[in-house]
C-alpha positions as CSV (number, residue, x, y, z in Angstrom):
1,M,80.1,51.5,118.3
2,K,81.2,51.3,114.7
3,G,80.8,53.6,111.8
4,R,82.3,57.1,110.8
5,P,84.7,58.5,113.2
6,L,83.4,61.4,115.3
7,L,85.6,64.7,114.8
8,I,85.9,67.2,117.5
9,R,88.0,70.2,116.7
10,H,89.7,72.1,119.4
11,V,89.0,69.8,122.2
12,E,90.7,72.3,124.6
13,R,87.7,74.6,124.1
14,L,85.1,71.8,125.5
15,A,83.6,72.7,128.9
16,P,84.7,70.3,131.7
17,P,81.4,68.6,131.8
18,D,81.6,67.7,128.2
19,T,85.1,66.6,128.4
20,A,84.0,64.3,131.4
21,T,81.3,62.9,129.0
22,L,83.8,62.1,126.5
23,N,86.1,60.4,129.1
24,S,83.0,58.3,130.0
25,L,82.2,57.3,126.5
26,L,85.9,56.1,126.0
27,D,85.6,54.2,129.2
28,T,82.4,52.4,128.2
29,H,83.2,52.0,124.4
30,P,87.0,52.0,124.1
31,G,87.0,51.2,120.3
32,V,84.8,54.4,119.4
33,P,86.3,55.9,116.3
34,L,87.3,59.4,117.8
35,L,89.3,61.9,116.4
36,V,90.2,65.3,118.1
37,T,92.2,68.1,117.4
38,Y,94.2,69.9,120.3
39,T,96.0,73.1,120.3
40,P,98.1,73.6,123.4
41,E,97.3,76.8,125.0
42,A,97.2,76.8,128.8
43,A,97.8,73.9,131.0
44,P,94.8,71.4,130.7
45,G,92.6,70.8,133.6
46,P,92.2,67.3,135.0
47,C,89.4,66.1,132.7
48,L,91.1,67.2,129.6
49,Q,94.4,65.9,130.8
50,R,92.8,62.3,131.4
51,L,91.1,62.6,127.8
52,L,94.6,63.3,126.3
53,D,96.2,60.7,128.2
54,T,93.6,58.2,127.0
55,L,94.1,59.1,123.4
56,A,98.0,59.7,123.6
57,A,98.8,56.1,122.6
58,R,97.0,56.8,119.2
59,S,97.8,60.5,118.6
60,V,99.8,62.1,116.0
61,S,101.6,65.5,116.2
62,L,101.0,67.7,113.2
63,P,103.3,70.7,112.8
64,A,101.5,73.9,111.7
65,L,101.1,74.5,108.0
66,R,103.4,77.5,108.2
67,E,106.1,75.0,109.2
68,R,105.5,72.6,106.3
69,P,105.1,74.8,103.0
70,D,106.2,72.0,100.9
71,D,102.7,70.3,101.7
72,I,100.8,73.3,100.1
73,R,100.8,71.9,96.6
74,E,99.6,68.4,97.6
75,L,97.0,70.0,99.9
76,L,95.7,72.1,97.1
77,T,95.2,69.0,95.1
78,S,93.1,67.5,97.9
79,L,91.2,70.5,98.7
80,T,90.3,71.5,95.1
81,P,86.9,70.2,94.2
82,G,86.7,68.1,91.1
83,P,85.7,69.9,87.9
84,T,82.0,70.4,87.3
85,P,80.4,70.1,84.0
86,G,81.3,73.1,81.9
87,Q,83.9,74.4,84.2
88,P,87.7,73.7,83.8
89,P,89.4,72.4,86.8
90,L,91.1,74.9,89.3
91,T,94.8,75.0,88.7
92,W,97.4,77.3,89.9
93,T,100.2,79.5,88.3
94,L,103.8,79.2,89.7
95,D,103.7,82.6,91.1
96,A,100.4,81.9,93.0
97,L,101.9,78.8,94.3
98,R,105.0,80.5,95.7
99,A,102.8,83.3,97.4
100,L,100.7,80.4,99.0
101,E,103.8,78.8,100.2
102,R,105.3,82.0,101.7
103,H,102.1,82.8,103.7
104,P,102.3,82.1,107.3
105,W,98.7,80.5,107.6
106,P,97.7,81.7,110.9
107,G,94.4,79.8,110.4
108,N,96.4,76.6,109.4
109,I,94.7,74.2,106.8
110,T,91.2,75.6,107.5
111,E,92.3,78.9,106.2
112,L,93.6,77.3,103.0
113,A,90.6,75.2,102.7
114,H,88.4,78.4,102.9
115,L,90.7,80.2,100.4
116,V,90.2,77.4,97.9
117,R,86.5,77.2,98.5
118,A,86.2,81.0,98.0
119,L,88.2,80.9,94.7
120,T,86.1,78.0,93.4
121,E,82.8,79.6,94.0
122,G,83.6,83.1,93.2
123,R,85.9,82.9,90.4
124,R,84.9,84.4,87.1
125,S,87.9,84.1,84.9
126,T,89.4,80.9,83.2
127,G,92.8,79.4,83.2
128,P,95.1,79.0,86.2
129,V,94.5,81.0,89.5
130,R,97.2,84.0,89.3
131,R,98.7,85.7,92.1
132,T,96.6,88.8,91.6
133,E,93.5,86.7,92.4
134,L,94.7,85.7,95.8
135,P,93.5,87.8,99.0
136,D,95.8,90.7,99.9
137,P,97.5,88.9,102.8
138,V,98.5,86.0,100.8
139,R,99.4,87.9,97.6
140,E,101.8,90.2,99.6
141,G,103.5,87.7,101.6
142,P,104.4,87.9,105.3
143,A,104.7,91.2,106.9
144,P,108.4,92.6,106.8
145,R,110.3,92.3,110.1
146,P,110.5,95.6,112.1
147,L,113.5,97.7,111.2
148,T,116.0,98.8,113.7
149,P,116.4,102.5,114.1
150,M,119.8,102.3,112.2
151,E,118.0,100.3,109.4
152,R,115.3,103.0,109.3
153,A,117.7,105.9,109.0
154,E,119.7,104.0,106.3
155,R,116.4,103.2,104.4
156,A,115.2,107.0,104.7
157,A,118.8,108.0,103.3
158,I,118.5,105.7,100.4
159,L,115.1,106.7,99.6
160,E,116.0,110.5,99.6
161,A,119.0,109.8,97.5
162,L,116.8,107.8,95.0
163,R,114.4,110.8,94.9
164,L,117.2,113.4,94.3
165,N,118.4,111.1,91.5
166,G,115.0,110.8,89.9
167,G,114.8,107.1,90.6
168,N,117.9,106.1,88.8
169,K,119.5,103.4,90.8
170,A,123.0,103.5,89.2
171,R,123.3,107.3,90.1
172,T,121.9,106.7,93.5
173,A,124.4,104.0,94.2
174,A,127.2,106.1,93.0
175,A,126.1,109.1,95.1
176,L,125.9,106.9,98.2
177,G,129.4,105.3,97.4
178,I,128.0,101.7,97.2
179,G,127.5,99.3,94.4
180,R,124.4,98.7,92.6
181,A,124.1,95.3,93.8
182,T,124.5,96.5,97.4
183,L,121.8,99.2,96.8
184,Y,119.5,96.5,95.3
185,R,120.2,94.2,97.9
186,K,119.2,96.8,100.7
187,L,116.2,98.0,99.0
188,R,114.9,94.4,98.9
189,G,115.7,94.1,102.6
190,Y,113.9,97.2,103.5
191,R,110.7,96.5,101.3
192,G,107.6,97.5,102.9
């Protein structure tokens, strides 16, 4: 059996009879070009474990996209379709690239590919893609960590002092007895 490889995504979702069929195919045609993606969840059943063992000698582990943000720029080059006649190529501003690199990508490369496709198909403006054109979750960055009760109280005190001082950060810092740099750092840390 030669030709194009067969790609099966999320092989862990296959029913046991389908996995048994794949095992049988590999037994009778050991050189079949088969690519599978596997996301470990629960312990695999015996059929799936046999398939994974068969493919283990030629497997590659690929970390999630969130663990390799440096790959985003190269992936964008690969995922962005070539320019069509009368349309400029899709390019990205530095601010948009940084937002893409900060996003946790729960949908992995598939989510990135969908984003690129949606921008390519639905974009009305010209020039590089700006951060403001990205979907809200990507544009806004990862959700902030939950604040401790002490941090929430401190944040509330800072926001109240800012309100009492008309938003003037220098007066707010002086009223709180902290330096302006400390106030800015705390506001950045409590963002969201």
